[in-house]
N, C-alpha and C positions, 0 to 999 in steps of 0.2 A: 484629489485623487482624482482624475477626469472621471467622470458619469456620476459622482456622488457630489450634490450640490447640498444636499440635506442630509442631517443624522437619520433624520426619518427614513429619508428614501436606501440609505445604506442599510439600515437596520433593517428593512426590508430583505434585501438581498442578500445581508452576512450572519444575522441573529442565527445560532444552532448550527453553523458547518465550519466545516475547517477549511483553514488556509494555514500558511506559512507567515512565520515572524522570524528574523534573524535564520530564515533556511530550516527550523525547527515545525512543525505540527501543530496547529494551535486551534481550539474549539472557541469560536466569537459567543460569547457571553451575552454583551450589552454594546450600543453602539452610543454616544453621547456628541453634545459638543464641549470641545475643550477648552483655556482659558483665553486665547488667542481666538476664537472660531473654528478652530481645521477640528476635522472630524476626529473624534478616539473612540477606538474601540478595545473592550475589556476582554480579555482571553483568559484561558486555561492552558500551560502547556501540556500537552496528551505524553510525553517521553517521560514528565517525571512527576512529582506529586505536590507541584507548585501550587498554591491558592494564584487567585486569578488576580490579573495585573490590566493596567489599563497604558494603554500605548499611541501613539498617532496612527490613524488607517495611512500614512504616507509611508510608514514604512514596513507595511505588511505585502506580502504577494499575495494576490488573490490570483493567480493564474490558477489554471485545473493542475491537481496533485497527480502525482503517475502513482498508478496501481497495480495490479500482479497480483501475484502467488501471496498471500499470507500461510505461515505456519501456526493452526489451531489446534489447542489437542494435539490430539495423534497424528491429524492429517493435514495436508495441502491444500489450499481451495484459493481458485483463482478468479480474484472479484475486480469486477470493471464497472463505471458509471454507463448507466440504463439510460437512452436518451428517453427524454419524458418534453413532451412539447408544451406543458403548462406549469413547467417548475422555472420559476423565473429568480431562484435564486446561486449567489453567483459561486458559491465555495461549496465543498462535498458535502451532501448529507446521506445519512444513513438511508432514507428512503429513496436516493436516487443510486445506490449499490445493487448489484447482482452478482450471483455467484453461478459462475459458470455451468456447475455441476448440480446444480436447482436447492444448495444448503441455503436456509435463512441467513443473509448478510447480518440482520441485527443483533446475532448471539454474538457475533465476534466482539471483542472489546474495541474501545475507540485506540488504547495504546497498542494492540495489535498490529490494526490498520496505519497506526502512526510509525511501527517499525519498517513497514513495505513502503509508505513513503518514503522514507530516509534511506531505505535501500539497504538495512540493516538485516543482513541473513548469517545463517551459519554457514562455514567454508562445506565446498562439496564433500571434502575427507571426513566433516562434522558430520555430515548427515548419513555417508555411508555407516560411519562408527556407529552413529544413533539407531540406524534401522537394525544395526548387526547386534544390538545389544535387547536387553530383557524387558524396554521399556513399552515394547510391542507398537512403535508407533508403524501407522500404513505406510505414510507418504511423507516426505519433507522436502521442502524447495530451498535452495541456495541460492537464489536470483529470482528475480521478481515474473521471468517469462517461463525457468527452467526448475524440474522437479524432479524428484525418482522414486519408486515407491516401492516396498519390500521385498518384490519380485524382481526389482531390478529392471523394471519399464523406464524408460525415461521419458518424461513430456513435456511437451512446447507447450505454453500457454492454455493448459487442460485440451487443446484440441487434437493434438495427434501424440500417438507413441511414438518419436521418432528413431528410436534403439535401445538397446539393451546393454545394463552396467553388470560386468562382473562383482559381484559384493565381497567379493575379497581383497580384490588389488584393485581394483576403479576401475578397470578399462573399459572401454567403451568402445558397441560396435554400432553403428548408425546406419541405416539404409539407404541405399543410393539415391533411392526420390528423395532423400532429404537433406543433400549434401548442402542446399542451401542454407542452412543453419548450421551447419559445421563449426566453422569458424567461429562464430559468435559463442556457441555451447563453448567451444574448449577454452574460449579466454576467461569463460566464469567459474569453469569447474577449476584451471590453473591460478585463479583470483583468490587470494586471503587463505 
């Protein structure tokens, strides 16, 4: 892989970070040299309870992973990568994740973050059903960019409340000043 001439250099950039292998978020546990001199990584699949296994680094995707809303406990939290000048790591680390609303993201399990990376969210209808249930869920995301709370407030990236949802039928009223996000929101509401 271009840029990683030695296993030692690759280890300094990748160990204890989240990257992808075969499209699945994995935690890099170790880096070493394979039989043919190829750099290999010991990884753990964050979506399953698989033990660690070793793959060639060339099979891994070290591009930044997609973040956004995570559904954790009874709320949705918008997480993003924090810009860090002295962070030389390639993959995603817990130390460079921030929650837009101030919760400590280190309290969020890796598997929950992996679900966001994979884009694995409940449908909009499922969110409404759970918010209306006796579970006492405060807020739930149905996409990495959109979440709805128990009061029917539709939120975009935790930055704006862009409209109001009728919690009985799912109808949405979006403010005129948020028409720029209407199409993307409606696509996500209809998906799955």
